[in-house]
N, C-alpha and C positions, 0 to 999 in steps of 0.2 A: 449224466447227459444234460446239456444246457437247453432249457426250454424257456422261450421268451414270448411275452405278449407285447405286441407293437400297435400303436395307435397314431392316427393323424386326423386332426380336426381343424387345421389351420386355414383351410379355404372353404369353398362351397361344397367340396367333397368331404365325406366322412368315411374312414376306412379302419379296419381292424385285421390283424394277422397273428397267427400263431406259428412259431418257428422252433425247430430243434436242430441238432447238429447236421442232419442230412438235408436240411432245407425247409422250404415252406410246407406247412402241414395243412392249414385251412386259411381262407381269406374271404372277407366280405367288404363291400363298399356300397355307398349310396351317394348319388349326386342330387341332393334335395336340399337346397339352401334353407337356412333357418330351421333345420330339423335336428341338429346335432344333439341338443339337450334330450330330446325324446328318443333318438335312435341309438345313441352310442352304447349305453350299458346293456340294453337287450341284445345288441350285436355281439358284445363281449360274452355274455352268458350263453348265447347260441353257439358261438364257435367253441367255447370250452366244452359244452355238452357234445358237440360233434366229435371233438378230439378225445373225449373221455378224460379230460384233465380237470384238475381243480386249481384255484389260484395258489394254494400252498405248495403245489408241485412245480411252480415256476422258479427260475433262477432270478428273474427280475422283470421289470416292465420298461420298455423303451418307447419314447414318445417324441414328437416334435414340440418344441417350446416356443415357436414363433421365429421370425415375424410372420404375420398373417392377419386374418380377420380378428379384430379385438375379441368379439364374442366367441369365435371358434377356438382361439388360443386359450381363453379363460375356461371354456367348457372342458377342453382336453386336459389341461393342467389340473383342474379340480377333480376330474374323474380319476386321473392317474393317482393323485394323492390319496383319494378315498380308497381305491383298490389296494394300493401299496400299504397303507396303514392297516387295513383289515387283515391282510395276509402277511404282514411284517416283511415286505419285500423292498429291495433297493430299486432305485429308478435311474435310468440312463436318459438324459434329455439331449436332444439333437437339434441343431439349427435346421429350420425348414429349407433354407437356401442350400445348406450342405447336402440335405437329402435329395433335393432336385439335381444338384451337380452329380451326385452318385447315380441317380437314374440316367442322366445323360451318358455317363461313362459306360453304363451297361449296354446302351444301345449303339454307341459310337466310340468304342475303345481306341480307335485310331486318332481321335481328337485329344491332343495333349494339353489344350488350354480351353477353359470353359467360362462362359459368362451366363449367370443366372439372373433373371429379372421376373419378379412377381408384381402383379397389379396391386398397388397399395391404396387405390382409390384416391380421390381428391387430386387427380392429375399427377400422381407420383408413383414411383416404383421402389420396391425393396430389391436390392441387388448386391452381388459380390462376384469376384473373379477367382478362378481356381487354376492350379496346375495339376496334371494327372500323369503319374509315372507308374507303370505296372510293378516296378520293384519297390517303390517307396509309398505308393498310394496316392490319395487325393489330399491336396493341401490348399487351403484358402489363402490367397495372396493379397486380398484387400479386406478391410473391415466390412461387416454387414452395414449397408447404408440405406438411407431413405433419400431419394433424389428425384428431381424433375427429370423426365426422360431425356431432355436435350442436354443435360449435364453429364450423361453417361458417356465415357470414352470407349469407343468401339475398338476391340482388338481386331487385328487383321491377320490373314494367313489361312492356308488350306487346312490347318490342324486346329482351328478354333471352332468349338461347338457352342451353341446357344440354346438355352432351355428355359421354359417358364411362360406363364400366361401374360406377363408384362410385355413380351415381345409383340403381342397382338395390338397394343395401344398404337394409335395412328402415328405418333412421333417416331416410334421404333419400327413399326411395320413399313414406314416409308423408306427406311434404309435399304430395303430389299434383301436383308440378311436372311440366310436359310436358318430356320429355327424349329424347335420342337416345343409347341405351346402346351406342354404337359402340366398337370397338377401333381403335387406330391401325393404319395400313397403309402400305406402301412407296410406293404411288401418291401419297399425300399428302406423304410425305417428299420425293419427287422434285418434285412440283408446288410445294411450299413452298420448296424449295431453288432452283428455277428462278425463282420470284418474287423471292427475295432477290438472286439474281444480276442480275436485271433492274433492281433498285433499287440495285445496287452496295453491298448490305448483307451479302453473304456473307463470313463470317469463315473463310477457308480456313486449315487448320493442317497442319503435317507430322504424320504418323501417330503419332510418339512423344508428341505433345502431347494426343492424344485421351484424355479422362478420363471414366469412367462417373460418373453422378450417381445416388446412391441415396436421399438425404434421410434415411435412417434409419441410426443408428449400429449398431443391433442388426439386421444384415442376415441373420443365419443363422436362418431359420425351420426348425423341426424337421420341418414337412411338406414333401413333395417340391415343389420350385419349378416354376412353370409352364413355364419355358423350358429345363429341363435336358435 
């Protein structure tokens, strides 16, 4: 039976989930900016205890690799590497933008095209576009990008969905587009990982190959990072 630990720390939210073949087992999250370093590992330990599992009973660990908060991404990647090394587990790293698109599909499956926008600070967004088909799954149709909001090309049509906190920025909010300003969470990391496993599309890696994705060369923001 496939048992997964899933983590997301790429925004101001921090979340952990345990998943097995029948679905979600336990889940926890906190919305406490700059607390990820302190909260993440105790959350993992607590959920494993609730489920009666040990790390060595897992098939692997799934996590978001970014883009997102520089400190949050770094904390998550480092924690996953440490846990995976300790239990000799493989790692499945997922784009934060892909996970948000997956969340959107779960709430509005009638939307066949998706635009994801995350607040990247400094007046910019992380973004990507997607196509969704129930038969073939979710497919990214643009690269992951770092853009000024006014450079984003809006898709039109009744079957377009939009998700992510970036849509709350004034430049995008002014478009009047209907959006879900959701944050990514570990439940979707686990569900998306399970979907990829079912389609034999999961790209498992040894922990030393796990790499964060920032998209921005200038990652040192003078303001406190959301995930610190």
